N, C-alpha and C positions, 0 to 999 in steps of 0.2 A: 856293594857286593864285595865279598871277600875274595882274596886271591885264590883260595882253594875252590870256591864255587865257580869262579871265572874259568879256571882250567878244566873243570868237569864239564861245564857248558860248552866250551870250545871243542873238547874231545868228542862230545855227543854230536855236534854239528859236523865234524870231520867224518865220523862213522856214517851219518846219514848221507853225506855227499858221496862217499865211496860206495855206499849201498845203491844209491840212485844211479851212479855211473855204471856199476856192475850190471844192474838190471837193464839199463839202456843197451849196453854192449851185448848182452845175451839176446835181447829182442832183435837187434839189428843183425847179428850173426845168423839168426834163424830165418831171416828173410831171403837169403841167397842160397843158391844150390849149385854145387860144382858138378852135379851129375849131368851127363849128356842126355838130350832128349832121346826117347826110345826110337828105334828104327821105324821108319814109316810115319813118324809124327811130324815131319816137316810140312808146313802149310802148302797146299796145292792151289794153284790158280784155277778158278772156275768162272764160267759166265752164267749169269742168271738173266732171264728175259722176263721183263715186267710189261704186261699189256697196258698200253696207254689209250688205245681206242680201237673200235671196230665199226666198220660202216659197210653197208651194202645197198645196192640199187641198180637202176638202169638209167643211162643218161649221165649228165654232168652234175657235179655237186661240189660245194665248198663245205668243209667240216668246221666244227667248233674248234677253238684253240685248245692246245694242251702244252704242258711244259716238258722239256727235255733237259734233264739235269746233267747228263753225261755227254750228249751229242752223238751217241751211237745208237743206231736203230736197225731193226729187222722189219722188212715189209713182207707180209704174207698176203698173197693175192690169189684170187681164183676168178675165172670167167666161165660162163656157160650160156647155153641157149643162143648161140650165134649161128647165123646161116653159114654154110661152107664158104670160106674165103672172105667172110665179112667180120666185122668187129674190130674194136680198137680200145685200148686202155692206156691212159697216161696219168701218172700220179706224181705230183710235185709237192715237196715240202716248201712252205713259204714262211717268211718271218711274220710272227704275230704282231710285231710293231710296225713294220713298213710295208709288208706285203711282197717284198722282193723275193725272187726265187732263191732258195738255199740249196735244195737237192732235187735233181731230176731223178726220181727213184725208179719209176717203172714207165717204159714207153714201148708198148707191144702192139704193133699193127697186125691186123688179121689174126688174132689169137685163137679164135674158135673156142674150143673148150680146153682149158689148160689150168695148171696151178704151179706156183713157184714161190721161192723165198729169195729176197734180195736184201743183202746187208749194205747199209749206207751210213755215212757219218758226216757230221757238220763240224764247223770250226770251234763252236763253243755252246754251252748251255743257253737256252732261250725259250721263248714262247713260239709255238709253231701252229700252223693249220695246214690242211691239205687242200689242193684243188684236184679233183678227180674228173677227168674228161673221158667219156666213153661214147662209143657209137655202136648201136645194134648188138649189144651184149649185156647180159646181167653180170654184175661183178660183186665181189666181196673183197675188202681191203682191211687187213689187221696190222696195226703198228705196235711193235714191242720195243721197249727201250733196253739197251745193253747195260748191265751192271756187272762190273768186274769185282770179284770177291776172292777170298782165300778161305779154305777149309782145312782143318787139321786132318792129317792122314790117319788111316786106321791100320792096325797091325793084324 
């Protein structure tokens, strides 16, 4: 290769290198923004409730197992058709592994006809099942899992 060809080839490589570097810098600089987010666009904390199970009956029952990924729950319950001064509803979350009591969620003696919502939490995610003990009352129990989320604000 002659000295003249070698210089021309080296100059061409230098131009390509600078062109690639310049293109890279243009792409990277376009990826960031110095503008502040618009007012009201800050993410807002919200709670989403996902139903994990719903049961109803009269008398006592043990539910099937369900998972709780967050450890936070809401128990919605209703009792009806109890004689005046009679009736009892007791709902306990138990470990799906060992059966030990995790959360004593609802314990209502002589509820008669009532409805309520109870928020409870456990120490960690796990498999659960409920034991539902009742006497002289029809009941419905719904368990929702708490999911914390963030949504963008609107202007």
